[in-house]
N, C-alpha and C positions, 0 to 999 in steps of 0.2 A: 621293478616291473616296467613294461613299456606302456605308454599312454596312447601312442599313435596306432593307427590301424594298419600301416604298411610294415608288417613284420614278415620275415621269411617263414614260410610254412605256417602262417597263422591259421588256426583251425577253424573250419566252417562250423558255425553254431549248430548243435543238434537240437531239433525242435520236435516235440511229440504233441500231436493234436488230439484232443480228447472230446470232441463234440460230434457225434458220440463215439467215433472210432479213432483209430490212430494209424500212423504209417511207421514202418520199421525200416531203418537204414539198410540198404542192400550191400553196402560196402563197408569194409573195416579200415579204410584209408582216409585220413584227413587231407584236405586240399586247402591251398592258400585262399584267404578271403580277399581276393582282388575283384576288380569290377566285373571281369568276365565270369568268374565262378559264382559271384553273388547273383548275377543276371541269370545264369543257368539254374541256380537253385529256385529263384522266383518263378521262372517259366515251368520248372518241373512241378512246383506246388500248384500252379494253375491247372495243369492237366492231371493232377493226382486225384484218385478216387479212393476214399477211405473204405476199409473193410473191417469186419469183425468188431470186437469191443476192445477198448483200451486196456492194456495190461501193463500197469505201471511197474510192477515188480520185474517183469521180463525186460521192459524197455530200459529201466535204470541199471539193471545188472549188465545188460549188453553195452550200455554207454560207458560204465566204469571199466569194463573189460577192454574196450577200444582205447580208452585213454591210457590204461596201463600198458597195453601193447605198444602204443606210440612212445611212451616214456622209456620202456625197456629197449626198444629198437633205435632210440636216439633220433627220432624223426621230429620235425617241426621245430619250433622255437625253444622247446624245453623250458618254458617259463610258466605262465599262468594256464590253468586248466579250469574249465567251467562247463556246466550243463545248464541249459535254459529250457524251461518247461512252459508251454503255452497251452492253456485249457480253461475250462469252465468249472473246475473243481477236481478233487482227487478222492477216491473211495477210502484211502487210508494213508498214513504217513510213511509207510515202508521203512520203519526204523531199523529193521533187521538188515536191510540192504546197505544202509549207510554205516551201520556198525561194522559190517564185514569189509567194506571197501574204502571207507573214508574216515573212519575214526580210530585207525590203528596207531596213530602217533599224536596223542593229545598233547597240547591243545590245538595242534595244527590241523587244518582241513585241506589236504592237497587239491581237492576239487571243490570249487564253489558251486553253489546251486542258486540259480535265479529263477523265480517263478512269476508268471504273468497270468493273472486271473481275468478272464474275459466275460463280460456280461453286465447288464445294468442292475439286475436283481439276482444276487447270488446268495444262497442260504448257507452253504457250507464252504467256508474259506479257511478254517482253522488248520486243516492238514496241509494244504498247499503252502500256507504261510509258515508253518512249522518246518517244512523242508528247507526253506530258504534261511530261516533264522538259525537253525542248528548246524548249518553248513557254510557259515560265513558268507552268505549271499544277501539277496534283497528280494522283497516281495512287492509287487505292484498290482493294483487293481485297475484294469482298463475298462472304463464304462462307455467310451466313445472313441470312434476312429480318429478324431482330431487329437487325442491325447497320445497316440501311439509313438510318434516320432520323439516327443519330449520324454515320455515316461520310460521308454525302452533304454534310454541312455543312462539310467540310474546305475547300471552296472559299472560305469567308468569310475565314479568316486569310491565305490566299494573296493574295486580291484586296486585302486591307488593307495589304500590305507597303509599297507606295509611301507610304501615309499614315503608317506607323510610321517609315519612314526619314526622312521630312520633319521629324518630331518636333514641329514648332511649331503646326501646324494641328490644332485640335480642333473640327471642325464639329458644330454642334448640330442634331439631327435631330428633327423632329416627325412623328409617324405619322398616318395616317388613322384615323378612328373605328373602334373594334372592341369586341366584347363580351368580357366576362371569362370566356372559355371555354378549356379545356385542349386541346380538339380540335375542329377545324372540321367534322369528320364527325358531330358530335352531331345536327345537323339531320336527316340521313338516318336516323340511328338512331331518333330520336324519331318521325319519320314512319313508319318500319316498325313501331314499337311501336303507334302510333295505328291503323294498318291492322289489326294483329293484334287490338287491342281491339274494333274495329268488327266484324271477322269473328266473334269470340267472342260479341259482343252479338247479332248476327243469328241465330246458331245457337241461343242460349239463348231468344231470343224466339220462334223457330219452334217450339221444343218446347212453348211455352205456348199460342200462338194457331194453330199449324199452317197450313193452307192459306190462311187469311185474310191471312197476311203476303205471299202471292204475288199478291194482287189488284193490278191496275195502279195504282189510286189509292194504295194503301198503299206500293207500291214507289216511286212518284213522290214521295210525301211523305217517305219515308226518304232518298231521293237528294237532295231539295231541302234537307232539314235538314242534311245533311253538307256540301253546297256552301255553305250559309250559314256554317257553322263555318270553312270555308277563307277566306271573305271577311272574317272577323273580323281586322282589322289594327289593333290598338290603337296609338295614338301615344304614350301615356304608359303605361309598364309597368315594374313593379319586378322582373320575372323575371330580367332581366340588368342589369348595370351597364355602361353604355357609357363609354368613356374614350379618351383619346389619350395617347401616351407621348412624353416629351421625353428625349433621351439624348445622350451624347457619348462618344467612344472613350477608352480608357485604354491607354497603351503600355507595353511592356517596354523599359526604357532600355538594357538590355544589348545590345552589338553582337555578342558571341560567347558560345557556350555549349557545354558538353560533352553529347554525345548518345551513347546506346548503342543499337546496332541489330544485327540479324542480317545477316551477310554470307555469301553462297553461296561456299563454298570449292571445291566440285566439284558434280557432278550430284546427290549424295546427302548432302552434309555442309554444315550451316549452323553458323556460329560467331558468338558475341557479341563485338562490338568497340566500344571507346569512342574517340571522337575529338572534337576541337574544330572548330566550324564557325560560319560567319556566320549570324546570325538577325535577324529583324525581326518580332517577335511582338506581336500585340495581346492584352492581358490580358483585355479584356472591355469593357463599357460601364457607365457610371454614368448612371442616369436615374430618373425617377419617373413614375408613372401619375397623370394628371389626370382626375378624373371629369367627364364632360360636364355633369352636374347642377350642379357647382360653378361651371363657366364661365357657365352660364345665370344663376345667381344674381348674378354680378358685372355683368350687363348691365342691371340695374335695369328689369325688364320693366314695372313700374308706370308708369314715365315714358313708355313707348310707348303706353300706354292700351289700351282695348278694340279688338280687331281689328288692333292694331299688333304687330309682332314683329321679332325680329332673328335672323339666321342667319350662320354662318361658312362660307366657301368656301375650299377648299385650292387649291394651285397646279395641281392636276389638274382643277379645276372641280367636284370632288365636295363635297357638303355635309358639314360636320362635325356640324352639327345643324340642324334646320329643323322648323317646326310640322307639315309634311307628310312628315317622314321617318318611314317605317313599316317598320322592320326585322323585325317579327315578324308571323306569321300564326298562326291557330288559337289565339292567346292566349299561346303559349309556344314556338313553333318559329321559329328564325331563318331568314330567306329565304336562298336560295343565294348571291346577290350583294348582300347587304344594305348593305355599306359602300362601294359604288361607284355612288351615286346622284348624277347630275349636277344642278347647280342649274337648268338649263333643263328638267329633267324634273319639277320640283316647282313652278316658277313658270310657270303656264299663261296665256299671253296670250289675250285674248278676240278672236281674229282669224279664227275659222272655218277655219283651215287643216287639212289632213289630218294624220294621225298621223305624227310624226317629220319633218314639214315645218316646221321651226322658223323663226320670224320673224327676218329679218336684223337688225332692231333689237335683239331679245333677244340674238342672237349677238354683236353689237357690244358690248353691255353686259357680256356674259360675258367677252369678251376683255379689257375694261378692268378687270374685277374680278380675273381671274387674274394680270394683269400688275401688280397692286397699285397701281393708279392711284386717284385720288380723283375722284368724280363724283356726279351726281344725274340722275334722269329720272322723268317721269310716265309711267305705263303703265296701260292698261285690261286687267284680268286677271279670270280666273274662279277664285273661291275656293270650293272644296267643303268641306263639313263634315258633322257628324252622321252618322258611318259612311259618308261619301261618298255620301249619298242626297239631299243638298240642295246647292244652288249659289247663289252670289251673284255678280253682275257688278259689279265695283268698280273705280274709278279710284284708283290708289295712287301714292304718292311713294316713290322709292327713293333712298337715299344709301349710298355705300360708301367705305371707306378702308382702307388697309393696317394690319395689326397689326405693330408694329415687332419685328424680330428673329425673325419667324416666317414661314412660307410662307402664312399665312392672311390673308384679307381679311374684314372685318366689314361686313355689309350690314344696314341697318335700313329698315323700310318701314311706312307707316301710311296709312289712308284719307284721301282728299282732303277729304271733307266735314267730318270732325270730328277728324282726327288732329293738326291743327296746334296746337290749343289744349288746355290741360288745367287742371283746377281746383287752385288752391293756396291755403292759408290765408293770411290777412293777417298782418302783423307783430304786431299787437296780440293775435293769437290764438296766439302762441308758447307752448310748453309751460311755460317758466319764468315767463312773465307770468301764466299761468293759476294756477300755484302761488302767486304773490305775491298774487293776489286772494283767496286762501284756499280755492279750490276743490280738491277731492280728485280727482285724475285717476283713481285706482283705482276710484272710484264709477262712472265711465263704463263700466266693464267688469264690473259686478255681474251675478250670475246665471250660468247655464250655457248660455243659448240664444244663443251667439255663437261664431263661428269666424273665424280669419284664414287667408289663403292659405297652404297648407302648403309651397309651393315658393319663396316669396319670402323674401328675407333682410331681416327687420326688425332684429333684434339677434342677435348670435351670441356665445356664451360658449364659449371653446375648452377651458377646464379644468373644465367642469361640463356634465353631461348632464341633459336634462329629458324628462319623459314625453311631453309634447305641445308643439306650438308655442305654444299658448295659455298653458301654464305658464311657458314661457321668457319670453313677452311680459310677463306679470304680474310676473315677477322683475325685469325691467328697469324697468317702470313704478314699482315701489317704489324701486329704486335712484336713479331720477331725482330723487326728492324728498329724497335725502340731501345733506348739505353736501359740497362739493367735486366734485360731478358736472360733468364736461366731456364734450362730444361728441368722440369720437376724431378726430384729424386725419388718420389713415391708414385706408384701407379694409381693409388686411390686418392682422388681429390678430396680436400676437406669440404664438409658441408658448409653452406653459406653462412650459417650462424656462427660457426667456429672461426671462419675467415674474418667475420666482422669483429669477433672478440679479440683476435690477434691484432687487428688494425687499431682497435681502441686502446689496448694495453700498450702497444708500442708507441702510439702517439702521445700517451701520457708520460712516457719515459724520455721523450724527445728524440727517439731513433726513428728515422724514416723507414717504413716497411718496404721490403723488396716487392717486386711484382708477384713473386710466388706467395707472399703473405697477404698482399692486397686482394688477390683474386683466388678463387677456388677453381683450379683447372688442372688438366692433365694433357700431355702430348706424348705420343709414341715417337721417340726420337728416331729410331731406325726407319720406321714407316715414313715419317715426314722427310727424312733425308732422301730416301729412295723416290718419293713422290716428286719432290722439287727437282731432283736430278732428271727424272723422266720428263717432267714438264719442260725443262730447259732443252733437252735433246730432241723433243718432238714438237717444239714450237713451230718448226718449219712446216708441219703438216697443215695447219690452218692457213698459213701464209701462202703456200705454194699450190694449194688445191682449190682456190677460189675460182668458181666458174667465170666470174667477171674479171679475172686477172688479164692483164695485157699479154700480147704475144711474146714480148720480150721477157716477161716473167716466165712464160712457158718454156722458153729456150734455156732459161737459167736453171731449170730443174736438172739435177745431176742424173746422168744416165744410170748410175749405180744405185740411186735411191729406190726404195720400195714402191713409191708412187709412180716412178718412171716405169718400173717393171709392170705395174698394173695397167698403165695407160699405153704401154708399148711405144712410147715416144710419139704418139699421135696427138694432133691438136685436140684440145678438150671438147670442142663442139663435135668434131668427127668421132671422137671416142664415145661420147655420149650417144650420138645418133646410131652408131654401129652396134653398140652393145647394150643400149638402154640403161646405162648406169643411173641410179637414183641417189645412192649414198656411198661414200668411201669412209672407212673407219679405221681406227687404230686403238688398241687397248694394251696396257702395259701390266707387268707383274705387280706394280705398286698400287693397282686399283684405279688408274687414270684411263678414261675413255675419251677419245676425240673423234669427231666425225665432220663431214662436210657434205652438203647437198649439191646435186647437179640439177639445175633447173632447166626447163625446156625453153625458157625465154629469159630476158634480162631482168625481169621482175623477180623479187624474192618470193619463193613459195615454200614456207617453212614446214609444210605438213609432213614431208618425207623424213626430214631430220628430226622433227619433234616425235614422230612415231618411233623412229629408231632409238632415240635417247630415252624414251619412256620404257621401252621393252628390252634394252640392251645396255644397261649401265652397271652391271655387276662384274665387269672385266673378267678375271680368271674363272669366275663361277658360271659364265655363259657357256652354253653347249658348244657353240662354234669355236670358242677358245679352247676348250678341252679336246675337242676332236682334232683341231689343227695341230696341237702339240703331239697327240698320239700319231697323227699322220706323218709327222716329221721323221719318224723312225721307219716308215715305209719308204718314203722318198722325200728327201730334204726340201726339194723345191716344189712339191706338189701342193695343190689347193684342195680344200674340202668343200664340196658343193652340196647344198641341201635346199629342200623346199618344205613348206609346212605339210604335215600329214593331211591327206585327203584334200589338198589344195584345189584340185580340179573340180570339186563339187561345190566350192564356195561361190562361184559365179563372178568373183571379182578378179582384178589383176593379180596374177601370181608373181611373187617376188622370190628370186633365187639369191641365196647368201653364199658367198665364197670367202674362205679365210685361209691364211697361210701363216705358219709359225716362224718367228725369228729367234734363233738361239744365239747366245753369246758364248764364244769359245775362247778359252784361255788355258794354255798348256794342254794338259790331257783332259781337262774338265769342260763341261758345257752345261748350260742352264737356259731354260726358256725365259726370254726377256720381254717379248711382246708378240702380238698377233695383229696382222694387217689384213684388210679385206674390203669387200664392196658388196653392195646389193644392186641387182639389176632386174629388168623386166624379163619374165619368162618368155614372152612373145618374141623378144629380140633374140633370146637364146635359141628358141626353136627355129627362127628364121636363119640364124647362122648355121645351125645343124643341117637344115634343109639345103643350104647353099653348098656345104661341104660334101654331103652325101650325094647330091645331085638326084638323078632319077633312080638310084639303086634302091631307095626305100619308098619310092612313089608308085611302084607297081603293085598290082593286086595280090600277087602271089608271095610277096615279101612283107614282113612286119618288123619294124626296127624299134628298139627300146634303148634308152640310156638308163642304167641302174646304178645306184650308189653302193657303197661297200656293205650296206645292211640289207640290200635287196629291195629298196623302195624306188619307184619309178620317178625319174627326173624329167625325161622327155618320152612322149608317146605320140603317135599319130592321132590318137584320140585324147583330147585335152582333159576330159573328165577323169582319165586314169592317172593324171599327175598327182604324185604324193601318196598313191596307194601302194600297198605291199604287192610285189609282183606275183607272189604265190596266190593271191586272190584274183589276179587277172588271168594267169595261165599256170595253174598248179602243176600240170604235167611237165612243162618245161622246167619249172622251178625244181621239181623233184630230180630231173636229170642233171641240173646244175649242181645239186647237192651230191648226187651219186658220182659225178665226175670231178669232185673236189674243187669246184669253183667257189661254192659257198660251203660253210660248215654250220651245221645245226647245233645250237647251244640251248640247252633247256635251263630255264631260270624259274626257281620256285618263289612264289609270293606267299609268305607266311602271315601277311597282314591283310588278307583279302576279306571281303564282305560278301556273303551270300544272302539269299532271301528264301524264307520258307513260308508256306501258307499259314495265315493267321486265323486262329479260332477264337470266337468270342465267348465260348462256354467257360464259366468259372464258378465252381460250387460256392466260393466264398461270397458271391453276390447276395445270397439269401441271408447273410448275417448283417447286411447293411441296415441303416436306419430306415424306417418306413417313409420318412419325408423324401428320401432319395427316390423311392419308387413313384411317389406322387410327382416328383419333378420329372422323371422319365416319361410319365404319361403326358404331362403338360408339354414337354418338348416335342414329343411325337405328334401331338395334335397340332402344334404350331407349325412344325416343319411340313406336315401334310397339307395344311391349309395354304401355306406360302407356295408350295410346289404347284398346286392346282391353279392358284392365282397367276403365277408366272407363266405357266403353260397356256392358259387362256389368253393372256395378254400377248404372248408371242404368236399364237396360232390364229387369233381372231382376224387380222388383216388378210391372211391368205386362205381363209376357209372357203370363201366364194370361188376364188380362182382355182383352188385345188379341186373343189367339187365339180366345176365345169370341165377341168382337164380329165378327171377320172370317170365321171358318170354321164357326161354328155358327148355325143358324137359330133361330127362336123356339121350336121344339119340342126343341131340343138336338141336332138331327141335324147331323152334320158335313157341310160343303159343300166343293165343289171350289175350290181357290184360283184366283184370277183372274190373268191374265198381265200386267195393267196395273200391278201393284204395283211392279215394278222400274222401269218407265218413270216412274211417279209420283215415286219416290225420286230418280231421276236428274234429274227436272225441278226439284225444290226445291234439290238440290245445285247445279245449274247456275245458278239464279237467285240463290242466296245466296253463292256463291263470289265473293269480291272479286277484281278484277283488280289485281295488284300494280303500283304506279306509283312513279315517282321524281320528285323536285322539279325543275322547270325554270323559269328566269326567262322572262317573256313580257310582252307589252303587252295591256291590255284597254281597253275604252271603256264608258262609261255614258251613257245618254241621260237627262238630268235635266230638270226642268221648273220654271219660275218664272212667277209672274203678271206680266202687263204692268201696270205701275204708272201707267197713264193714268187720271186722275181722271174724265174724261168719255168713257170708252170706249163707243162706240156699241153694242157688243154687249150691254151691260146694259139697253138700251132696246128690244131686239128681242124680239118675242113668238114663241111657238111657232106653227108653221104645218103642221098635219097631220103627215105623216111626213117632209116635206121638212126640217123643223127640229123634231125631236121633243123639244125641251128648252128651258128658260128658265134664264138665269143672272142672279143678283142679288148685288151685293156686300153684306156684312153690315157696317154702320157701326162705326167705331172698333175694327176687328179686322183680322186677316190672313186672314179667311175669306170664302168665297162660298157662296151657297145654289144648289144645282143641282136642278131638278125635271125629271124625265124621264117621257115618255109610254111606258109599258111595252107598250102594244098594238102599237107599231110594230116591224117586224122589224129585227133587227140581226145583224151578223156576229159570232157567238160565238167564231169561231176567231181573230179579231184580238185580240191581247194586246200591250199596251205595258208595258214593265217598266223599272225603274231598276237592275236587277241587271246586273253586268258581263258583257260578252261578249268573247271573244278577238278580236284584230285579225288578220285574215289578210293578211299582206304578200305582194307578188308575188315570192316566192322563186324563185330559179333551181333547176334540178334538182340535187339533193344539197346544196343550200345550207341551212344552219341559221339560226335566228333570230339567234344570236350573230354569225355571219358577216355577216348582213345589217346588223346594228347597227354592227359595227366598220367596215364599208365606208363608213359615214357618221359616223365618229368626229369628235370636236371637238378644237380646239386645246388644247394643254397647255403649261405653262411648265417648262423644264428646271431642274434644281437650280442654285443660284447657285455652288456650289463643286464642283469635280471634280478629284481627284488620282488619276490612273490610271497614272502611270509615274514611275520614278526611276532615275537613271543607275547607282546602286549595287546595284540589284536583281539584276543578272546574277551577282553574287558569291554569291548564296544558292543552294545546291545541294540543299536539302531539297525533295523532290518526291514523297514516298511510297515505300513499299517493298512487296515481295512477302511472302507468308506461307506457312507450311507446315502445311496441314490435310489429313489423310488420311481419305478416305471409307470407311465400312464397306460392304464389297461386298454383304453380305446385305441391308442396308437399301436400297442402291442398286437392286438387282434387284427388291426388293419394291415400291419406289416406282414403278419403271417398269411393273410389272405392274398395280398399282392404278390408275395414271394411264390405262391403256388400258381397264380394266374399269369404273371408276366414271364 
């Protein structure tokens, strides 16, 4: 049997409530017990309204029928089956039902029965305990809500008994990815806190600006700002550490043990008795947590190259990690079902199918992956990036193979155009040969204007910590020059205690240990060779781009070097003044990033360089690197220009980033080697644009825009439009650009989205809580009310007199009659500022993204404007990803038409009373059952431990008080 909860098709526990009514399952299909489904079950119970009287016979019969149908149809894990009953007693033991469905193959019981008796004072517990004991289950008496979490878990050691009795099998279990949280309810708590903070901010802002806050434009701006925060779904975040756990069970080898229990002598007398009985106890599990970040480092991401990546898929089809795995929104809140993202929900084929109408080819590949086969396939996919606002249509190669002794399958993928080849140093450029020639490798890393990829494993020292990855790299660069250096033969470094033991043993034998035995470390030889080679050939970058360099050094810059191309062979001070350059940078395929600042005076001003290095140190994983490489195949010498989204609304200086890819060509092969670029001030860019266009765009009847290849505004006569999607600025013209095949609309589905539904506070189970809880609620309400009035009086007291004079006194000091609209006005601002409480829900959304047609001779670029039938002209800007758009402003347009790249919920054709979760599970995918299952043993019937009753007496006064409060509150 399996001990972990992450099983394919694990069945949702069936629960029948008997106080005093019960609910009957409306579906005969089990669903997997993952976080999303458990959450859906809990929310369904909150809104459940019991009807009629509990019918144990009908409920148990239907439960056995569902379990039998599941077994016959080979659905689910096909391992353990169980029924859990929660109630305050049973009218009878339903022996006939168990004989018919569960006792047909003695001594085995294919379905275990676990019973949970609720209540402090329960008179009849014999029948409900009998159900558990006669069906190889367990009986628990829950007298307090504090016991629920611990006592419910009693089903685990009972279901483990066949495994313990077998003694020999120790199945190794790997879990699905999860975050290092103590409680899965943290997301709901953080969302409630977030809503409280937003409500507080609204009230405080209203006290400052008053009615101006209720203007429609201001309310729309505030709502849009908050929606943008919910769309913030970072892929890389350090808020949580994601991990998987590997574990195996540990057994108690004893076959018998003495137990002491209370035995009912008569109706009022209990007695402690000790006896020996047969046992089969599981002591626990031995395991370890494996951080996902460490697994990623072992996959050598640098070998996959730019826009290549690897991901791991479980036997359930869920991703263990993936570049598009987005478990967080709002920057720090976990999504409701973050760890059950299927691989076909992140690998989006470019086939123009409807949402959740997955391509059969992709489904076939998925089946091959979860069955741990080995294969490969080319596919045309849609890759979204940059906050899911840009998209690229790429043909990619996929390879997959099983990871031995795990339920995981590794998948790697790379682009067809440039992913097959990669740059490698020649043999004569080996690090050791470089040392032999007398060159100092450390000199390749002089200065502070360089970084290495922080997530890549260059070299690792297990018994020493370093402040930065660069410090650790320099430590190993120095060690490589020492005598006795050898590249480690194993990727896994020895733990420090093992390394110390080797050193001690070898010292006692008189043999001097090598550097590999003294230290516990690992170095990736291929990556280090490439990094040192790139550092050597790019050393000129730091030396030749210094703003303080002399003129003779400027003249020494080769006209064919990339920096010369960037500067146009202009003196640096003139180049800086004309184009507003702030930073020039270079990043290589080996993870090395170099940069240099251009200062406005001779004094060092490191702010620009520091800002760049903090936000752009991931080399091939940076957006400007990926886009530049893709743009190379549009035009080899073109630059990719970009500005931050909504940059014009920030109010600060806008920075433009330009990048160009450098490919290494050899024979008929080519591979991306590096990307060079620079950042410059948007104001200088706009001035240059104005000087080039002259008065053509300065007249009132013309409006000029520069748009990038995804439709975002780079330059506009209205600066606040910079960085906005052009469809939001002029939807009618954007629609014409799509119709005339300037831009292509690409629909991208987001199957990891989060929506919000109204939250209700009604819950029938509240009446079952302890009476002390209701007293606490009364006390908290009184305290909060008192504090509220105190705070309001303190805030309003200083302004009462002035407010009275303003409202009730005229200019001569004569008192006026109060107006009736005061209360209505106050009610209005309260109504507009009161937030509607919501709860998190998983949902699907879609975005309509846009990309330029990359046709070199697109006829639309030769078309002229024709009155108002075609009130615009489009021209490509050479050697860039930009187009110039000139619009006739005198022509009327539909201002109501707005195109946006923001997400919109997908409205599926749901049946009446059907939820999105049910709709999704009706179209669930194949899963692979566990390879090992031990659910029965012939000797288990000899174990008679199945729980016991307890004697807790209720306080009559508290009981009556609880009943009264439950009716009044």
